[in-house]
C-alpha positions as CSV (number, residue, x, y, z in Angstrom):
1,M,85.7,100.6,106.3
2,M,84.9,98.0,103.6
3,R,81.4,96.6,102.9
4,K,80.5,93.6,104.2
5,N,79.0,91.8,100.8
6,R,82.2,92.4,99.1
7,F,83.8,89.3,101.2
8,V,81.5,86.8,101.5
9,A,82.2,83.7,100.3
10,W,83.5,84.3,96.8
11,A,81.6,82.4,93.9
12,L,83.8,82.3,90.3
13,V,81.0,84.9,88.8
14,I,82.8,87.2,86.3
15,S,82.4,88.7,83.2
16,L,82.6,86.9,80.0
17,L,85.9,88.2,78.7
18,L,87.5,90.9,80.2
19,S,88.2,92.3,84.0
20,T,89.9,95.9,84.8
21,G,93.0,95.6,82.0
22,F,95.5,98.3,83.0
23,W,93.9,101.7,82.5
24,S,90.3,102.7,83.1
25,R,88.0,104.2,80.6
26,D,84.9,106.2,81.2
27,A,81.7,104.3,81.5
28,A,80.1,105.2,77.8
29,S,78.0,108.3,78.2
30,A,74.8,109.2,76.6
31,A,76.7,111.3,73.9
32,S,79.0,108.2,72.8
33,R,75.7,106.1,72.5
34,V,73.8,108.4,70.3
35,D,77.0,108.2,68.2
36,L,77.1,104.4,68.0
37,H,73.5,104.6,67.5
38,H,74.5,106.6,64.1
39,L,77.0,104.5,63.2
40,Y,75.3,100.7,63.9
41,T,71.5,100.1,63.7
42,D,72.4,97.5,66.2
43,A,73.7,99.3,68.8
44,D,70.8,98.6,71.0
45,A,72.4,94.9,70.8
46,F,75.8,96.1,72.3
47,S,76.4,94.2,76.0
48,D,77.3,97.5,78.0
49,W,80.7,96.0,79.1
50,A,81.6,96.6,75.3
51,Y,80.2,100.2,74.3
52,S,82.6,102.4,75.2
53,A,85.5,99.8,73.7
54,I,83.6,99.4,70.6
55,G,83.2,103.1,69.8
56,D,87.0,103.3,70.5
57,A,88.0,100.5,68.2
58,T,85.6,101.9,65.5
59,Q,87.6,105.8,65.7
60,N,90.6,104.1,65.9
61,G,90.0,101.9,62.8
62,F,90.5,98.3,64.4
63,V,87.0,97.3,63.8
64,Q,84.0,98.4,61.3
65,G,80.7,97.1,60.7
66,S,78.4,95.5,57.3
67,N,75.8,97.2,55.9
68,G,75.1,99.3,58.9
69,K,75.5,96.7,61.3
70,F,78.5,95.7,63.7
71,N,76.9,92.1,64.8
72,P,78.2,92.3,68.1
73,K,77.5,88.7,68.8
74,A,79.0,87.1,65.4
75,A,81.7,85.4,66.0
76,V,85.5,86.7,64.7
77,T,87.1,84.7,62.3
78,R,91.1,84.5,62.2
79,A,91.2,86.3,59.4
80,E,88.9,88.9,60.9
81,F,91.3,89.1,64.1
82,A,94.2,89.6,62.1
83,K,93.6,92.7,60.5
84,M,92.3,94.1,64.2
85,L,95.7,92.9,65.4
86,V,97.9,94.1,62.5
87,S,95.4,97.7,63.0
88,V,96.0,97.8,66.6
89,L,99.9,96.6,66.8
90,K,100.7,99.0,63.1
91,L,102.4,96.1,61.6
92,D,104.2,96.8,57.9
93,M,102.0,95.0,54.9
94,T,104.1,96.6,52.6
95,L,107.2,94.2,53.0
96,D,106.9,91.6,50.0
97,R,106.8,88.8,51.8
98,A,105.8,84.9,50.5
99,G,102.7,83.8,52.1
100,N,102.9,80.4,54.4
101,F,99.6,78.8,53.9
102,T,98.0,77.2,51.2
103,D,94.5,78.7,52.2
104,V,95.2,82.3,52.0
105,A,96.1,83.5,48.4
106,K,97.1,86.9,47.6
107,K,93.9,88.0,45.8
108,D,92.3,87.4,48.8
109,W,91.4,90.7,51.0
110,F,93.1,89.2,54.7
111,Y,95.9,88.2,52.7
112,P,98.4,91.2,53.7
113,Y,97.1,91.2,57.2
114,V,97.4,87.4,58.0
115,T,101.0,87.4,56.4
116,A,102.2,90.8,58.4
117,A,100.5,88.9,61.8
118,D,102.6,85.2,60.6
119,H,105.8,87.2,59.6
120,A,105.6,88.8,63.5
121,G,105.4,85.7,65.2
122,Y,101.9,86.3,66.6
123,M,99.6,84.4,64.5
124,S,100.4,80.9,63.2
125,G,98.5,78.1,61.2
126,F,99.0,73.9,61.5
127,N,99.7,72.0,58.8
128,E,100.4,74.9,56.5
129,R,96.7,75.9,56.8
130,F,95.5,79.0,58.6
131,N,92.2,78.5,58.3
132,P,91.3,82.2,58.1
133,N,87.2,81.4,57.6
134,E,87.0,79.7,61.1
135,S,85.8,81.4,64.1
136,I,88.8,82.4,66.6
137,T,88.7,80.2,69.6
138,R,89.5,81.9,73.7
139,E,92.4,80.0,74.0
140,Q,93.8,81.3,70.7
141,L,92.9,84.5,71.6
142,A,94.8,84.0,74.7
143,A,98.0,82.9,73.1
144,T,98.0,85.7,70.2
145,L,97.9,88.1,72.9
146,V,100.5,86.8,74.9
147,R,102.7,86.9,71.7
148,A,101.8,90.0,70.0
149,L,102.1,92.1,73.7
150,A,105.3,90.1,74.7
151,I,104.1,89.2,78.3
152,E,106.0,87.2,80.3
153,P,104.7,83.8,81.3
154,I,102.9,84.0,85.0
155,K,101.0,81.6,86.9
156,S,97.8,82.3,88.0
157,P,96.7,82.8,91.2
158,A,93.1,82.4,90.6
159,V,91.9,78.7,90.1
160,I,90.6,78.6,86.2
161,K,88.2,75.2,86.6
162,D,88.7,74.0,83.2
163,I,92.1,74.5,82.4
164,D,92.3,70.9,81.6
165,A,90.0,71.2,78.7
166,A,92.6,73.5,76.9
167,A,95.1,72.7,74.2
168,A,98.5,71.4,76.0
169,W,99.9,74.2,73.8
170,A,97.5,77.1,75.6
171,K,97.8,76.3,79.0
172,A,100.5,78.4,80.1
173,D,99.0,81.5,77.9
174,I,95.9,81.0,79.4
175,E,97.3,81.1,82.9
176,T,99.4,84.0,82.2
177,I,96.5,86.4,80.5
178,V,94.2,85.4,83.3
179,A,96.8,86.6,86.0
180,F,97.3,90.2,83.8
181,E,93.3,89.7,83.8
182,L,93.0,90.7,80.1
183,M,90.7,88.0,79.9
184,T,89.0,85.9,82.5
185,G,85.9,83.5,82.5
186,D,82.9,83.0,84.0
187,Q,81.4,80.5,86.8
188,S,81.7,77.5,83.9
189,G,85.5,78.4,83.8
190,F,87.6,80.2,81.0
191,Q,86.1,78.2,78.6
192,P,89.1,78.1,76.1
193,K,87.6,76.3,73.1
194,A,84.8,79.1,72.9
195,S,84.1,81.2,70.1
196,V,85.4,84.8,70.5
197,T,82.3,87.3,69.4
198,R,82.9,90.7,67.5
199,E,82.3,93.2,70.7
200,M,84.8,90.6,72.8
201,A,87.1,91.1,70.2
202,A,86.8,94.6,70.1
203,V,87.4,95.1,74.1
204,V,90.3,93.2,73.6
205,A,91.9,95.2,70.8
206,M,91.6,98.4,72.5
207,R,93.2,96.7,75.6
208,A,95.7,95.5,73.6
209,Y,96.3,98.9,72.3
210,D,96.3,100.4,75.4
211,Y,98.9,98.2,76.8
212,K,101.3,98.4,73.8
213,L,101.3,102.0,73.9
214,A,101.6,102.6,77.5
215,E,104.8,102.6,79.5
216,K,105.9,100.9,82.8
217,P,105.5,103.8,85.0
218,A,107.7,102.1,88.1
219,E,110.4,101.4,85.4
220,N,110.3,105.0,83.3
221,E,109.2,107.0,86.5
222,T,111.9,110.0,87.1
223,D,110.4,110.5,90.4
224,P,111.2,107.3,92.4
225,D,108.6,108.6,94.9
226,K,106.1,110.0,92.6
227,I,105.1,112.3,95.2
228,D,104.4,115.3,93.0
229,A,101.8,113.0,91.1
230,I,100.8,112.4,94.8
231,T,100.3,115.4,96.4
232,K,98.2,116.6,92.7
233,Q,96.0,113.6,93.1
234,I,95.7,114.2,96.9
235,I,94.6,118.3,95.9
236,Q,92.3,116.8,93.8
237,T,90.5,114.0,95.2
238,A,90.6,116.3,98.4
239,A,88.6,119.1,96.8
240,F,86.2,116.6,95.1
241,M,85.4,115.0,98.5
242,Q,84.6,118.1,99.9
243,K,82.2,119.2,97.2
244,A,80.6,115.4,97.1
245,V,80.4,115.4,101.2
246,T,78.8,119.0,102.0
247,D,77.5,117.7,105.3
248,P,80.3,115.3,107.0
249,A,78.4,113.3,109.9
250,I,79.1,110.4,111.5
251,A,78.8,107.7,108.9
252,S,81.1,104.9,107.5
253,V,80.8,107.0,103.8
254,G,80.3,110.8,103.4
255,G,81.5,111.2,107.3
256,D,84.4,110.5,109.7
257,W,87.0,108.9,106.9
258,T,86.4,111.6,105.1
259,I,87.6,113.9,108.3
260,V,90.3,111.5,108.8
261,A,91.6,111.8,105.4
262,L,91.5,115.7,104.8
263,A,92.5,116.4,108.3
264,R,95.9,114.2,108.0
265,S,96.4,115.6,104.4
266,S,98.6,118.6,103.0
267,A,95.3,119.6,101.3
268,A,93.7,123.2,102.1
269,V,90.4,122.7,104.0
270,P,88.2,125.7,105.4
271,D,87.9,125.4,109.3
272,A,84.5,126.2,108.6
273,Y,84.3,122.3,107.2
274,F,85.3,120.6,109.9
275,A,83.3,122.8,112.6
276,N,80.2,121.4,110.5
277,Y,81.4,118.3,111.2
278,L,82.3,118.8,114.9
279,S,78.4,120.1,115.5
280,N,77.2,117.3,113.7
281,V,78.7,115.0,116.1
282,E,77.4,116.6,119.0
283,K,73.9,116.4,117.5
284,T,74.2,113.0,117.0
285,M,75.6,112.1,120.1
286,K,72.9,114.0,121.9
287,E,70.0,112.4,120.0
288,K,71.4,109.1,120.8
289,A,72.3,109.6,124.3
290,G,75.7,108.5,123.7
291,K,75.3,105.1,122.2
292,L,76.0,105.3,118.5
293,H,75.2,101.7,118.6
294,S,74.8,98.1,120.1
295,V,77.5,95.8,118.1
296,K,78.9,97.8,115.7
297,Y,81.5,99.3,118.1
298,T,83.7,100.4,114.9
299,E,81.3,103.6,115.0
300,Y,82.9,104.7,118.2
301,D,86.3,103.9,116.7
302,R,86.1,106.0,113.6
303,V,84.7,108.8,115.3
304,I,87.7,108.8,118.0
305,L,89.9,108.8,114.9
306,A,88.3,111.8,113.9
307,L,88.5,113.9,116.6
308,T,91.9,112.8,117.5
309,A,92.5,114.0,113.9
310,L,91.5,117.6,114.7
311,G,92.6,117.7,117.9
312,K,89.7,117.4,119.7
313,N,88.9,115.7,123.6
314,I,87.3,112.4,123.0
315,D,86.3,112.0,126.5
316,D,83.6,114.8,126.9
317,V,81.3,114.9,123.3
318,A,78.5,116.7,124.1
319,G,79.2,115.1,127.9
320,Y,79.8,111.8,126.6
321,S,82.9,109.2,126.1
322,L,84.0,107.6,123.1
323,R,86.3,105.4,124.8
324,E,84.1,103.9,127.4
325,P,82.2,101.5,125.2
326,L,85.4,99.8,123.9
327,A,85.7,98.6,127.7
328,D,83.2,95.9,127.1
329,Y,85.1,93.3,125.2
330,E,82.5,91.0,124.8
331,T,80.3,93.2,123.2
332,L,83.4,94.7,120.9
333,I,84.2,91.0,119.5
334,K,80.7,90.7,118.0
335,Q,81.3,92.5,115.1
336,G,84.1,89.9,113.9
337,I,87.4,90.7,113.5
338,N,86.8,94.5,112.4
339,G,85.7,95.0,115.9
340,P,89.6,94.4,117.5
341,I,91.0,95.8,114.2
342,F,89.4,99.0,114.5
343,A,89.4,99.4,118.3
344,L,93.7,99.0,118.3
345,I,93.7,101.7,115.8
346,A,91.6,104.2,117.5
347,L,93.3,103.5,120.8
348,D,96.6,103.6,119.5
349,S,96.3,106.6,117.6
350,K,97.1,108.8,120.4
351,H,98.2,105.9,123.1
352,Y,94.6,106.2,124.6
353,E,94.3,104.5,127.8
354,I,91.1,101.5,128.4
355,P,89.3,103.0,130.6
356,V,88.0,100.4,133.3
357,V,84.7,99.9,133.6
358,A,82.4,98.2,136.2
359,G,79.6,96.0,135.1
360,V,80.9,94.6,131.6
361,K,81.7,91.0,131.6
362,T,85.4,90.8,130.3
363,Q,87.3,94.0,130.6
364,T,89.2,94.7,127.3
365,T,93.0,94.8,127.2
366,R,95.4,95.0,123.9
367,E,96.3,91.6,125.0
368,L,93.0,90.1,124.4
369,L,92.8,92.1,121.2
370,I,96.0,91.1,119.9
371,D,95.4,87.7,120.7
372,F,91.8,87.7,118.8
373,I,93.4,88.8,115.9
374,L,96.5,86.8,115.8
375,N,94.0,83.9,116.3
376,R,92.0,84.0,113.2
377,E,95.6,84.1,111.3
378,L,94.6,81.0,108.4
379,Q,97.2,78.6,107.5
380,D,98.3,80.5,104.0
381,G,99.3,83.5,106.3
382,G,96.7,85.9,106.2
383,W,93.3,87.0,107.4
384,A,89.6,87.1,106.0
385,L,86.5,88.4,107.5
386,G,84.6,85.3,108.3
387,A,85.3,83.2,111.2
388,N,85.8,80.0,109.2
389,A,87.0,81.1,106.0
390,D,89.5,79.1,104.0
391,A,91.0,81.9,102.0
392,A,92.8,84.7,102.9
393,D,91.8,88.5,101.5
394,A,93.7,91.0,100.6
395,D,91.4,94.3,102.3
396,V,91.4,92.0,105.9
397,T,94.9,91.1,105.4
398,A,96.3,94.7,105.2
399,M,93.9,95.9,107.8
400,V,95.0,93.2,110.6
401,I,98.7,94.6,109.9
402,Q,97.7,97.9,110.8
403,G,96.2,97.4,113.8
404,L,99.2,95.6,114.4
405,T,102.0,97.9,113.2
406,P,102.4,99.4,116.4
407,Y,103.4,96.1,118.4
408,Y,105.5,94.9,115.2
409,E,108.6,95.8,116.8
410,T,107.7,95.1,120.6
411,K,106.5,91.4,120.5
412,D,108.0,88.9,118.7
413,N,104.8,86.8,118.2
414,V,103.3,89.7,116.4
415,K,106.3,90.4,113.8
416,A,106.2,87.0,112.7
417,A,102.2,86.9,112.0
418,V,102.9,90.7,110.3
419,D,106.1,89.6,108.3
420,R,103.8,86.3,107.0
421,A,101.5,88.4,106.4
422,I,103.7,90.5,104.0
423,T,104.8,88.0,102.2
424,W,101.0,86.8,101.5
425,L,100.1,90.3,100.1
426,S,103.3,90.1,97.9
427,K,102.1,86.7,96.6
428,A,98.9,88.0,96.0
429,Q,99.6,91.1,94.1
430,S,97.8,91.0,90.7
431,A,100.1,91.4,87.3
432,D,99.3,95.1,87.1
433,G,100.1,96.1,90.9
434,G,96.6,95.5,92.2
435,F,94.9,93.3,94.6
436,A,91.8,91.4,94.4
437,S,89.3,90.4,96.7
438,G,87.2,87.6,95.6
439,D,87.0,87.9,91.7
440,S,86.8,91.7,92.1
441,V,89.7,94.1,91.9
442,S,88.8,97.2,93.4
443,S,90.6,100.2,94.5
444,E,89.7,99.8,98.2
445,S,91.9,96.3,98.3
446,V,95.0,98.2,96.9
447,A,94.2,101.0,99.1
448,Q,94.5,99.3,102.1
449,V,97.2,97.2,101.3
450,I,99.3,101.2,100.9
451,V,98.1,102.3,104.3
452,A,99.6,98.9,105.7
453,L,102.8,99.4,103.6
454,S,103.5,103.0,104.4
455,G,103.1,102.6,108.5
456,L,105.5,99.6,108.3
457,G,107.8,101.8,106.2
458,I,107.8,99.4,103.7
459,H,107.6,101.4,100.1
460,P,104.8,101.1,98.3
461,H,106.7,102.2,94.9
462,Q,109.6,100.8,95.3
463,D,109.9,97.8,97.4
464,S,110.2,94.7,94.9
465,R,108.2,92.7,96.6
466,F,105.2,94.8,95.9
467,V,106.2,95.9,92.1
468,K,104.8,93.2,89.4
469,N,105.7,93.8,86.0
470,G,107.1,97.2,86.5
471,Y,103.5,98.0,88.2
472,S,103.8,99.2,91.8
473,T,100.6,99.3,94.5
474,I,101.0,103.2,93.7
475,D,100.5,102.8,90.0
476,A,97.3,100.4,90.6
477,L,95.9,102.8,92.8
478,L,96.2,105.9,90.6
479,S,94.8,103.7,87.4
480,F,91.1,103.8,89.2
481,A,91.1,107.5,89.5
482,A,88.4,109.4,87.6
483,P,88.8,112.9,85.6
484,N,87.0,114.9,88.4
485,G,89.2,113.6,91.3
486,G,87.5,110.7,92.3
487,F,88.0,107.2,92.6
488,Y,86.0,104.2,91.1
489,H,85.4,101.4,92.9
490,V,85.9,99.3,89.9
491,K,87.2,100.2,86.8
492,Q,85.1,100.1,83.5
493,G,85.0,96.2,82.2
494,G,85.6,94.8,86.0
495,T,83.6,92.6,87.9
496,D,80.6,94.0,89.6
497,N,80.9,92.6,93.4
498,G,77.8,94.6,95.2
499,G,79.6,97.8,95.4
500,A,79.4,100.5,92.6
501,K,79.0,99.7,89.2
502,P,82.1,99.3,87.3
503,G,83.1,102.7,85.6
504,E,81.2,104.7,88.2
505,V,83.1,107.1,90.7
506,D,82.4,105.6,94.7
507,L,82.5,108.2,97.7
508,M,83.7,105.1,99.7
509,A,86.6,104.1,97.1
510,S,87.5,108.0,97.3
511,D,87.2,107.9,101.1
512,Q,89.7,105.2,101.0
513,A,92.2,106.1,98.3
514,L,92.3,109.5,99.7
515,Y,93.8,108.5,103.2
516,S,95.6,106.1,101.4
517,L,97.6,108.4,98.9
518,V,98.0,110.7,102.5
519,A,99.4,107.6,104.2
520,Y,102.0,107.3,101.3
521,E,102.8,111.0,101.2
522,R,103.2,111.4,105.0
523,M,105.6,108.0,104.9
524,V,107.8,109.9,102.1
525,K,108.1,113.1,103.6
526,G,109.1,111.4,107.0
527,Q,106.0,112.5,108.9
528,T,104.1,110.6,111.5
529,G,101.9,107.4,110.2
530,L,98.6,107.8,108.9
531,Y,97.0,106.8,112.3
532,D,100.0,107.9,114.6
533,M,98.1,111.2,115.6
534,T,100.6,112.1,118.2
535,D,101.5,114.5,116.0
536,V,98.3,116.2,116.6
537,K,98.2,118.9,119.0
538,G,95.2,119.5,121.6
């Protein structure tokens, strides 16, 4: 389940230059910081988001300092960026070419770089002048990246507030580069006329380097299902979660979802691990006299799913029934749309009947839960967390689909709504195959979409509606994987939205990534869905 503060009204507050790019880099370690201090006396002035990129760009020879300093905040000239670009793309500077610019002479240090970039068609000038000593602007950089990386034009799903301030020749390139999240802006907009700093340019250089070298997995994948890589990742993440969550209990993080993911996976998990969880559940139920929360009924839903996945009785947990609270419709919906969504998921996990409980104001029925959800659909075909939201959210829309999936084939109004949601998700998918909530591209967003698609039998790695520029939802999720088996909430360089910091492994992100990969693996292998636990004995 998601953090509430991730879905508050979104403000266009983004990092100065780059969002996540396509492949994550580890956060700069203490060791790398020491190395940079050895290289540059002004390393303390580096922005956190640029540390690792400056180190990598220096190591690869893309950037150099001057007199022991890097000067991270200084503007990059057009000639300096031409050198970076030629170095990154390994353009041939040995060919005998005539220069095209009156202000670039053979005696100039930048002559071979500017000439190579010009002849490759990546950088150009105006009126036979290159203006090598002028600062390169953000709109010039955007246009250069689009040409150099051969990116097909695409319309940005995000509103660029100051796009009209850009030159006419740069507008399409800015839209494209923002759609690919190689460059973004801040709350003021993209700032097309602003200069690019040296640290910004170092980050751009490394992103361009990664992008140019990387293959497009969905186009070159020999395993059409990518199932071997998925199974390996599941095993690694399952091992990570068991080490990270040593005492699983009733909790939204480090508890029930971990149990669901592990129990539904193909990974080997010791019986003692599940036994420990069951013991903790009974202890908590006794301590709280069966009342897990007065409003957040998703507490009951999570435990129902975990116990069902383990084949345990949900109606006698230390003498208490987990189903009975769900009979109180008026309290169940106080949590908002999450209440009906996860109540349906929990109840339908094993076709549980809703008990009739005397004294409740309104008896819960599946019809009431479905109607509540359908009535919250937005005009664009998606859903959001808030009751008065004006823009849909990928996470919530995907979770709505998960809750409605059992009724897709039997209820025409549900089928129509889900089909509209699928269309909305396809349009909302980013150029790298991922999804954003507000301005933050997170692993949880794409994980929830994978669960939704897998439950409906829509192939997250092959269906053309969910493959953008050769990148599928599966590719996007795996790009958040950390070497230790966990997953980042937001990749290094991404936009912080109140959860784990960019580049930090996060338990919530790892939980959701794990059970989404399990959902996908189960679909590919022809098993029952993640939440369809009718296959569990007990």
